[in-house]
C-alpha positions as CSV (number, residue, x, y, z in Angstrom):
1,M,128.2,-68.0,-28.7
2,K,130.8,-68.8,-26.0
3,Y,130.1,-68.1,-22.3
4,H,133.0,-67.1,-20.1
5,L,132.7,-67.4,-16.4
6,F,133.3,-64.2,-14.4
7,E,133.8,-62.1,-17.5
8,D,131.9,-59.2,-16.0
9,D,134.5,-56.8,-14.5
10,E,131.9,-55.5,-12.1
11,L,132.0,-58.7,-10.0
12,E,135.4,-57.8,-8.6
13,L,136.0,-61.4,-7.3
14,N,139.1,-61.8,-5.3
15,L,140.3,-65.4,-6.0
16,L,143.6,-65.1,-4.1
17,F,143.7,-66.5,-0.6
18,S,146.4,-66.1,2.0
19,E,147.7,-69.1,4.0
20,R,145.9,-67.7,7.0
21,E,142.6,-67.5,5.1
22,L,143.0,-71.1,3.9
23,R,143.7,-72.3,7.4
24,D,140.7,-70.5,8.8
25,F,138.5,-71.7,5.9
26,L,139.5,-75.3,6.6
27,E,138.9,-74.9,10.3
28,L,135.4,-73.3,9.8
29,W,134.5,-75.9,7.1
30,S,135.4,-78.8,9.5
31,A,133.3,-77.2,12.2
32,G,130.3,-77.4,9.9
33,I,129.9,-73.6,9.4
34,S,127.9,-72.5,6.3
35,M,129.6,-71.1,3.3
36,K,127.6,-67.9,3.9
37,N,128.9,-67.6,7.4
38,I,132.4,-68.5,6.4
39,A,132.3,-65.7,3.9
40,K,131.2,-63.3,6.7
41,K,133.9,-64.4,9.1
42,L,136.6,-64.1,6.4
43,K,135.1,-60.9,5.0
44,R,134.8,-62.4,1.6
45,R,132.0,-62.7,-1.0
46,P,130.0,-65.9,-0.8
47,S,130.8,-66.6,-4.4
48,E,134.5,-66.5,-3.6
49,I,134.0,-69.1,-0.8
50,A,131.8,-71.3,-3.0
51,L,134.6,-71.3,-5.6
52,L,137.2,-72.2,-2.9
53,V,134.9,-75.1,-1.8
54,F,134.7,-76.3,-5.4
55,D,138.5,-76.0,-5.9
56,H,139.3,-77.9,-2.6
57,A,136.6,-80.5,-3.4
58,E,138.1,-81.2,-6.8
59,R,141.5,-81.5,-5.3
60,G,140.3,-83.9,-2.6
61,L,141.2,-81.4,0.2
62,L,137.8,-81.3,1.9
63,T,136.3,-83.9,4.3
64,E,132.7,-84.7,3.9
65,R,130.6,-83.3,6.7
66,E,127.2,-84.2,8.1
67,S,125.8,-80.7,7.4
68,G,126.7,-81.1,3.7
69,I,128.0,-78.4,1.4
70,Y,125.8,-75.6,2.8
71,G,126.6,-76.3,6.5
72,L,124.9,-75.0,9.5
């Protein structure tokens, strides 16, 4: 059996981010804001922000922060 990530259509994940959202995300990330609160501020699902964090981390676009991945 193969498992496919996000195969369930009911999740309705939006994995497209505007330039503005990306700028705001990086600003909030640098400020140590938690992924949950970043999601609230950007009006996105926490899983969408978690995937954005993963994407940016894999590409080396995020700086490490004292508060770690989960933030304040």
